[in-house]
Each structure stands twice: as structure tokens, then as C-alpha cells.
C-alpha positions in Angstrom: 158.9 130.9 68.7 156.5 128.0 69.1 153.9 128.9 71.7 154.3 125.5 73.5 158.0 125.8 73.9 159.1 125.7 77.5 160.6 129.0 78.7 163.0 129.3 81.6 164.0 132.5 83.5 167.0 133.2 81.2 164.6 133.1 78.2 162.4 136.0 79.3 163.6 138.9 77.3 161.4 141.9 76.2 161.5 140.5 72.7 160.5 137.0 73.7 157.5 138.2 75.8 156.3 140.4 73.0 156.6 137.5 70.5 154.6 135.2 72.8 151.6 137.6 72.6 151.9 138.7 69.0 150.0 135.8 67.3 147.1 136.0 69.8 143.9 137.9 69.7 145.1 140.1 72.6 146.2 143.7 71.8 149.9 144.2 72.5 151.8 147.4 72.8 154.7 149.1 74.6 153.9 152.1 76.7 156.1 155.3 76.8 158.4 153.6 79.3 158.8 150.6 77.1 156.7 148.3 79.3 154.7 145.6 77.7 150.9 146.2 77.9 148.4 143.5 77.0 144.7 144.4 76.5 141.4 142.6 76.1 138.8 145.0 77.6 141.1 145.5 80.6 144.8 146.3 80.2 147.6 144.9 82.2 151.4 145.2 82.4 153.4 142.0 81.9 156.7 142.4 83.8 159.3 139.9 84.9 160.2 140.1 88.6 163.8 140.1 89.9 165.9 137.3 88.3 162.9 136.5 86.0 161.6 133.9 88.5 158.0 135.0 87.9 156.0 137.2 85.6 153.9 139.7 87.3 150.6 140.8 85.6 149.5 144.1 87.0 146.6 146.4 86.2 145.7 149.8 87.7 142.0 150.4 88.5 140.8 153.9 87.9 138.7 155.4 90.6 136.5 158.4 90.7 138.0 161.7 92.0 137.5 162.4 95.7 137.2 158.7 96.5 138.4 158.4 100.1 140.9 155.8 101.3 138.3 153.9 103.3 136.2 153.3 100.2 139.3 152.1 98.3 140.2 149.7 101.1 136.7 148.4 101.4 136.8 147.7 97.6 140.2 145.9 97.6 139.1 143.9 100.7 136.0 142.7 98.8 138.1 141.8 95.8 140.5 139.8 98.1 137.7 138.1 99.9 135.6 137.3 96.8 138.1 136.8 93.9 140.8 134.5 95.3 143.0 134.6 92.2 143.5 138.3 91.9 145.4 140.2 94.6 144.2 143.8 95.2 145.8 146.6 97.2 146.0 150.3 97.5 149.6 151.4 96.8 151.5 154.4 98.2 150.1 156.7 95.5 146.6 155.8 96.6 146.0 153.9 93.4 144.2 150.6 93.3 146.3 147.8 91.9 145.4 144.2 90.9 148.2 141.7 90.4 148.8 138.1 89.6 152.1 136.1 89.4 153.0 133.3 86.9 155.9 131.1 88.1 158.7 130.7 85.6 161.5 129.2 87.6 160.8 125.5 86.7 159.7 126.4 83.2 156.5 127.6 81.6 155.1 127.5 78.1 154.3 130.6 76.1 150.8 129.1 75.8 150.5 129.0 79.6 151.6 132.6 79.9 149.0 133.7 77.3 146.2 131.7 79.0 147.1 133.0 82.4 147.1 136.6 81.1 143.7 136.0 79.5 142.4 134.6 82.8 143.8 137.6 84.8 142.2 140.1 82.4 138.9 138.3 82.7 139.2 138.0 86.5 140.1 141.7 86.9 137.0 142.7 84.9 134.9 140.3 87.0 136.3 141.7 90.2 135.4 145.2 89.3 131.9 144.2 88.2 131.3 142.1 91.3 133.0 144.1 94.0 132.4 147.8 93.1 129.4 148.1 95.5 130.1 151.8 96.3 130.5 152.7 92.6 134.0 154.1 93.0 135.5 152.7 89.8 135.5 154.9 86.7 
């Protein structure tokens, strides 16, 4: 698939997403559940949302044991205040999650998906470096 071909929601299959990343310098693999994981220093999941209208990029931030909820919330608040392109939250399992959404509904090129993923991985690493004032990230 040419990387500059415009993709629409119906085009987003597991095989197509994997093919978009294969010729790049990013590490691509499937996890035990079959989810697509892309890595460049930081790893993220690349997952279509309902009806393939967006691609969600998501990374889990590991924190040190015994980190309390208050410290986690302070960290995600700093990320949300300082790094406007990455959304951070503490999920119901008390994990810290960063995410970013790529619109697909009107069409998007494979190249735009790859570049957005590179940007998200870089922004995630930057968010950790810049916002981990309490040294909670492992």
C-alpha cells in the first residue's frame, strides 16, 4: 500500500494498519491479545475506535510501587497543563494512560498516521521527562 494513499474508515483493517508501519523505522509487533504495538523508545497501542472514525494511540506509563493516587493525579494534571497534545488520565485500574486521537472519518494518509504516531511517542517521552517532578515514573 502506498503510504500516501488516502484511507477511509472502511479501509482500517488490522492488516492495513500493520502494513502502514512495516516500511518505517518504528518497531511494530502484535501483543498477546493481537493488538498492534508501535515502539520508538516508548511503546503505544494503535487501535481503531468504534466504527473506525478515529485511531486511538495509547500508552501506559509505569509508576513505582506504592505511588499514591494523589501523586498520580498531580502528574497527569501537570501533563495535561503542560503538554497540550497528549491527554493523560488515571484509569479505573489506577494506571496512568496517555492517549491521542487521529481523525479518519474524512480520510487520512498512511503517512499522516505514521507521523502522528511518531509525534505521540515523542510527546509522551517529553511529557514524562518534563512532568515527573515527584519521580513516580519507573
